[in-house]
C-alpha positions as CSV (number, residue, x, y, z in Angstrom):
1,M,-43.5,-27.9,55.7
2,T,-46.7,-29.1,54.2
3,G,-45.5,-29.4,50.6
4,P,-42.4,-29.3,48.5
5,P,-40.6,-25.9,48.2
6,D,-41.4,-23.6,45.3
7,F,-38.9,-23.6,42.5
8,R,-38.5,-19.9,42.0
9,L,-35.7,-17.8,40.6
10,E,-35.5,-14.0,40.8
11,H,-35.2,-12.7,37.3
12,S,-35.1,-9.6,35.2
13,E,-35.7,-11.1,31.7
14,L,-38.7,-11.0,29.4
15,R,-41.0,-13.9,29.8
16,G,-43.7,-15.4,27.6
17,D,-46.9,-16.9,28.8
18,D,-45.4,-20.4,28.6
19,E,-41.6,-20.5,28.8
20,F,-41.5,-24.2,28.2
21,T,-43.2,-24.0,24.7
22,E,-41.8,-20.5,23.9
23,F,-39.6,-21.8,21.1
24,S,-40.2,-24.3,18.3
25,N,-37.6,-27.0,17.7
26,A,-36.4,-25.0,14.7
27,D,-35.6,-22.1,17.0
28,L,-33.4,-24.0,19.4
29,P,-29.6,-24.0,19.1
30,Y,-27.8,-26.3,16.6
31,Y,-26.3,-28.3,19.5
32,S,-29.7,-29.3,20.8
33,D,-31.0,-32.9,20.6
34,W,-32.2,-33.2,17.0
35,H,-29.2,-35.1,15.7
36,G,-29.9,-38.5,17.2
37,S,-31.1,-40.2,20.3
38,F,-29.2,-41.9,23.0
39,E,-28.4,-45.5,21.8
40,K,-30.8,-45.0,18.9
41,L,-33.7,-45.3,21.4
42,A,-37.2,-44.2,20.5
43,W,-37.9,-40.5,21.0
44,A,-40.6,-39.6,23.6
45,L,-40.5,-35.8,23.5
46,D,-43.8,-35.0,25.3
47,E,-45.8,-36.2,28.2
48,E,-48.5,-37.9,26.1
49,T,-45.9,-40.0,24.3
50,L,-44.1,-40.8,27.6
51,R,-47.4,-42.0,29.2
52,A,-48.3,-44.0,26.1
53,L,-45.0,-45.8,25.9
54,A,-44.7,-46.2,29.7
55,P,-40.9,-46.4,29.8
56,D,-38.9,-47.4,32.9
57,V,-36.1,-44.9,32.2
58,A,-36.0,-41.7,30.1
59,I,-32.9,-39.8,28.9
60,V,-33.1,-36.0,29.3
61,G,-30.6,-33.5,27.8
62,A,-29.7,-30.3,29.6
63,P,-27.3,-28.5,27.1
64,F,-26.3,-25.6,29.4
65,D,-22.9,-24.3,30.4
66,E,-23.4,-20.7,31.4
67,G,-22.7,-21.6,35.0
68,T,-19.1,-22.5,34.3
69,S,-16.4,-20.7,36.1
70,S,-13.5,-21.6,33.8
71,R,-13.6,-23.5,30.5
72,P,-17.0,-23.6,28.7
73,G,-18.2,-26.3,26.4
74,A,-20.5,-28.5,28.5
75,R,-23.5,-27.3,26.5
76,F,-22.2,-29.7,23.9
77,G,-22.1,-32.6,26.4
78,P,-25.6,-34.1,25.8
79,R,-25.0,-34.5,22.1
80,A,-21.5,-35.9,22.6
81,I,-22.8,-38.5,25.2
82,R,-25.6,-39.5,22.9
83,M,-23.3,-39.9,19.9
84,A,-20.5,-41.6,21.9
85,P,-19.2,-44.7,20.0
86,T,-20.7,-48.1,21.0
87,A,-20.0,-51.5,19.6
88,W,-23.7,-52.6,19.5
89,G,-27.1,-51.6,18.4
90,N,-29.3,-50.9,21.4
91,V,-31.4,-54.1,20.9
92,D,-28.3,-56.3,21.3
93,A,-26.7,-54.6,24.3
94,W,-25.5,-57.1,26.8
95,S,-23.8,-56.2,30.1
96,I,-20.8,-58.6,30.6
97,Q,-20.4,-57.1,34.1
98,L,-24.0,-57.9,35.2
99,D,-25.0,-60.7,32.8
100,V,-28.1,-58.9,31.6
101,E,-29.6,-57.5,28.4
102,P,-30.8,-54.2,29.7
103,Y,-33.2,-53.4,26.8
104,S,-34.8,-56.8,27.0
105,V,-35.7,-56.1,30.6
106,L,-36.4,-52.3,30.7
107,K,-38.1,-50.0,28.3
108,V,-35.8,-46.9,27.8
109,V,-36.6,-43.8,25.7
110,D,-34.9,-40.5,24.9
111,A,-37.1,-37.7,26.1
112,G,-35.0,-35.0,24.3
113,D,-33.5,-31.8,25.7
114,A,-35.0,-29.2,27.9
115,P,-35.7,-26.2,25.5
116,I,-32.7,-24.1,26.5
117,V,-31.5,-21.1,24.6
118,P,-28.2,-19.2,25.2
119,T,-28.0,-16.1,27.4
120,R,-31.1,-16.7,29.4
121,F,-29.6,-18.2,32.5
122,E,-32.5,-18.2,34.8
123,R,-35.0,-19.4,32.2
124,A,-32.7,-22.3,31.4
125,L,-32.8,-23.5,35.0
126,R,-36.6,-23.1,35.1
127,V,-37.2,-25.1,31.9
128,I,-34.7,-27.9,33.1
129,H,-36.8,-28.1,36.3
130,E,-40.0,-28.3,34.3
131,K,-38.7,-30.8,31.8
132,V,-37.4,-33.2,34.5
133,F,-40.5,-32.8,36.6
134,R,-42.7,-33.6,33.6
135,V,-40.6,-36.7,32.7
136,A,-40.6,-38.0,36.3
137,S,-44.3,-37.3,36.7
138,A,-45.0,-39.4,33.6
139,G,-43.4,-42.4,35.3
140,P,-39.8,-43.1,34.1
141,I,-36.6,-42.5,36.0
142,P,-35.0,-39.4,34.5
143,I,-31.3,-39.7,33.6
144,V,-30.1,-36.2,32.8
145,L,-27.1,-35.5,30.5
146,G,-25.4,-32.2,31.3
147,G,-24.4,-29.5,30.9
148,D,-22.4,-28.0,33.7
149,H,-23.2,-28.9,37.3
150,S,-25.6,-26.0,37.9
151,I,-28.2,-28.2,36.2
152,T,-28.3,-30.5,39.2
153,Y,-30.1,-27.8,41.2
154,P,-33.2,-27.7,39.0
155,S,-33.0,-31.4,38.2
156,A,-32.7,-32.8,41.7
157,A,-35.3,-30.3,42.9
158,A,-37.7,-31.6,40.2
159,V,-37.2,-35.2,41.4
160,A,-37.6,-34.2,45.0
161,R,-40.8,-32.3,44.1
162,H,-42.1,-35.4,42.3
163,V,-41.5,-37.9,45.1
164,W,-42.6,-35.6,47.9
165,P,-43.2,-36.3,50.8
166,R,-40.7,-39.1,50.4
167,K,-37.2,-38.0,51.4
168,V,-34.4,-38.0,48.9
169,G,-30.8,-38.8,49.6
170,V,-28.1,-37.6,47.2
171,V,-25.0,-39.4,46.3
172,H,-22.7,-36.9,44.6
173,F,-19.4,-37.9,42.9
174,D,-17.2,-34.9,42.3
175,A,-13.7,-33.5,42.8
176,H,-15.4,-30.3,44.2
177,A,-18.1,-30.0,46.8
178,D,-20.1,-27.4,44.8
179,T,-21.4,-25.8,48.0
180,G,-20.1,-22.3,47.5
181,A,-22.1,-19.4,48.7
182,D,-21.9,-17.6,45.3
183,Q,-19.8,-17.3,42.2
184,W,-19.0,-13.7,41.6
185,G,-22.4,-12.8,42.9
186,N,-24.2,-15.6,41.0
187,L,-26.2,-17.9,43.4
188,H,-26.9,-20.6,40.8
189,A,-23.6,-21.3,39.0
190,H,-21.9,-24.7,38.9
191,G,-20.1,-24.2,42.2
192,Q,-23.4,-23.6,44.1
193,P,-26.1,-26.2,43.3
194,M,-25.7,-28.4,46.4
195,R,-25.9,-25.4,48.7
196,R,-29.1,-24.2,47.0
197,L,-30.7,-27.6,47.2
198,I,-30.0,-27.7,50.9
199,E,-30.9,-24.1,51.7
200,E,-34.2,-24.3,49.9
201,G,-35.2,-27.5,51.6
202,W,-35.2,-30.0,48.7
203,V,-32.6,-32.2,50.4
204,A,-31.5,-32.3,54.0
205,G,-27.8,-31.7,54.5
206,R,-27.3,-34.9,56.4
207,N,-28.7,-36.8,53.5
208,F,-26.1,-35.3,51.1
209,I,-23.1,-37.7,50.6
210,Q,-20.1,-36.6,48.5
211,I,-17.4,-38.9,47.1
212,G,-14.0,-38.0,45.6
213,L,-13.4,-34.5,46.9
214,R,-9.8,-33.3,46.4
215,G,-7.7,-30.3,45.4
216,Y,-7.9,-26.8,46.7
217,W,-11.5,-25.6,46.5
218,P,-13.8,-24.9,48.3
219,D,-12.2,-23.1,51.2
220,R,-12.2,-24.0,54.9
221,E,-15.2,-21.7,55.7
222,T,-17.3,-23.6,53.2
223,F,-16.4,-26.9,54.7
224,A,-17.4,-25.4,58.1
225,W,-20.8,-24.6,56.6
226,M,-21.1,-28.2,55.3
227,R,-20.4,-29.5,58.7
228,E,-23.1,-27.3,60.2
229,Q,-25.6,-28.8,57.7
230,G,-24.6,-32.3,58.7
231,M,-23.2,-33.1,55.2
232,R,-21.0,-36.2,54.9
233,W,-18.2,-36.6,52.5
234,H,-15.4,-39.1,51.5
235,T,-12.2,-37.6,50.1
236,M,-9.9,-39.1,47.6
237,V,-7.4,-39.7,50.4
238,E,-10.0,-41.9,52.1
239,I,-10.6,-43.8,48.9
240,E,-6.8,-44.3,48.5
241,E,-6.5,-45.5,52.1
242,R,-9.6,-47.7,52.5
243,G,-10.4,-48.6,48.9
244,A,-13.4,-47.5,46.8
245,E,-15.5,-50.6,47.6
246,A,-15.6,-49.9,51.3
247,V,-16.2,-46.1,50.8
248,I,-19.1,-46.7,48.4
249,A,-20.7,-49.1,50.9
250,D,-20.5,-46.5,53.6
251,A,-21.9,-43.8,51.3
252,I,-24.9,-46.0,50.4
253,A,-25.7,-46.6,54.1
254,E,-25.4,-42.9,54.8
255,A,-27.6,-41.9,51.8
256,L,-30.3,-44.3,53.1
257,D,-30.0,-43.0,56.7
258,G,-33.5,-41.5,56.7
259,P,-34.3,-41.1,53.0
260,E,-36.2,-43.8,51.1
261,V,-34.9,-43.0,47.7
262,V,-31.7,-41.7,46.1
263,Y,-30.7,-39.2,43.4
264,L,-27.2,-39.9,41.9
265,S,-25.1,-37.0,40.5
266,V,-21.8,-37.7,38.7
267,D,-19.5,-34.9,37.8
268,I,-17.1,-36.4,35.3
269,D,-14.2,-34.5,36.9
270,V,-14.3,-37.0,39.8
271,V,-12.4,-39.2,37.4
272,D,-8.7,-38.5,36.9
273,P,-8.3,-36.1,34.0
274,G,-5.7,-38.5,32.5
275,C,-8.7,-40.7,31.8
276,A,-11.4,-38.1,31.3
277,P,-9.7,-34.9,30.0
278,G,-12.9,-33.4,28.5
279,T,-14.1,-31.4,31.4
280,G,-14.0,-27.7,32.3
281,T,-12.5,-28.0,35.8
282,P,-10.0,-30.9,35.7
283,E,-8.4,-31.9,39.0
284,P,-5.5,-34.3,39.0
285,G,-5.6,-37.3,41.3
286,G,-9.1,-38.7,40.7
287,I,-10.6,-42.1,40.6
288,L,-10.2,-44.6,37.8
289,P,-13.0,-45.3,35.2
290,R,-13.3,-48.9,36.4
291,E,-13.9,-47.6,40.0
292,M,-16.5,-45.2,38.7
293,L,-18.4,-47.8,36.7
294,R,-18.3,-50.3,39.6
295,A,-19.5,-47.7,42.0
296,V,-22.5,-46.9,39.8
297,R,-23.4,-50.6,39.6
298,Q,-22.9,-51.0,43.4
299,I,-25.1,-48.0,44.2
300,V,-28.0,-48.5,41.7
301,R,-28.4,-52.1,42.7
302,A,-28.6,-51.2,46.4
303,V,-31.0,-48.2,46.4
304,E,-34.2,-47.1,44.9
305,L,-33.0,-44.7,42.2
306,V,-35.4,-41.9,41.4
307,G,-33.1,-39.7,39.3
308,M,-29.6,-39.3,38.0
309,D,-27.4,-36.9,36.2
310,V,-23.9,-37.0,34.5
311,V,-22.5,-33.6,34.1
312,E,-19.5,-31.4,33.1
313,V,-18.5,-33.3,29.9
314,S,-16.9,-30.6,27.7
315,P,-16.2,-32.0,24.2
316,P,-13.9,-29.1,23.1
317,Y,-11.4,-30.5,25.7
318,D,-12.0,-34.1,25.0
319,Q,-9.5,-36.5,23.4
320,S,-10.7,-39.1,21.0
321,E,-14.2,-39.0,22.6
322,T,-12.7,-40.6,25.7
323,T,-14.7,-38.6,28.2
324,A,-17.9,-38.8,26.3
325,M,-17.6,-42.6,26.0
326,L,-17.0,-42.8,29.8
327,A,-20.1,-40.7,30.5
328,H,-22.1,-42.9,28.1
329,R,-20.9,-46.0,29.9
330,I,-21.8,-44.5,33.3
331,V,-25.4,-44.1,32.0
332,M,-25.3,-47.7,30.5
333,E,-24.1,-49.1,33.8
334,A,-27.0,-47.4,35.7
335,I,-29.5,-48.8,33.2
336,S,-28.0,-52.3,33.3
337,A,-27.9,-52.2,37.1
338,L,-31.6,-51.3,37.1
339,A,-32.3,-54.2,34.8
340,A,-30.2,-56.7,36.8
341,K,-32.0,-55.6,39.9
342,R,-35.4,-56.2,38.3
343,V,-34.5,-59.8,37.2
344,G,-32.7,-60.5,40.5
345,S,-29.3,-61.2,39.0
């Protein structure tokens, strides 16, 4: 292959000349990003502003949940994560875990949401891809707030397209493998993104590392397909038996077995629903929040991170903003780990 794959989706919807600028901000849904930025950070909503500010990290929203198979609501996730309670203003943030003031070391901005509108499934995936690609091309590491897990397909593909010909490894935290062939005939729902990324050539199967799998889906045949692709995974049983620290260390080594850079995808349902109830597909028996936060620090400090997403936060099922706060802290741990890595602490 001489270049990255084309990001194409078959469609039957009406399209304008420029889907990305098809709607003004006033036309976008009420749950879009115009209520407040992540951590009160400066907005950088277009490429010109991003290039002028030259940030190290940019937050991107992907308010989309039409790929869900059970309980919708993840379209409200980006706003909930942005608005999650914190005990500091962003200028004063200090990571006790890493002994670093992330915003003193890194410049972080909020690049706003991809211009998604309801009912237009395929257009949503295309504009997510375009938004993330434009952000990454302007320089910063995109951290994408989902949205259901179908958004990882356009987002990780955009990052892989940006870093081409460098190879991307994916570390994927999830209760579910998300490698189904289809979902009631839909090839791009939230149970299929990892299969599409592999089949289309964005990421090699052997470079896809999954952590936290448990429960009763997908089926045996899907796991057979995963083995054929060379995928590697670590179940909750393995974490229980060996400990999260050892499993994460192995996952890092596997993710870097060939690739130079890593994309990190965190489905909040990897965490036990007793600690993170606000998700559409809860699966009992997951990891603890402290294990999740430690894993993010461990991974981001060990690899060259080129992109990340946190998905499947569904505020209608949340309790006291518990899940949104955890998702927020996952993002903060990644930013702090990037800062600590830069200063060598």
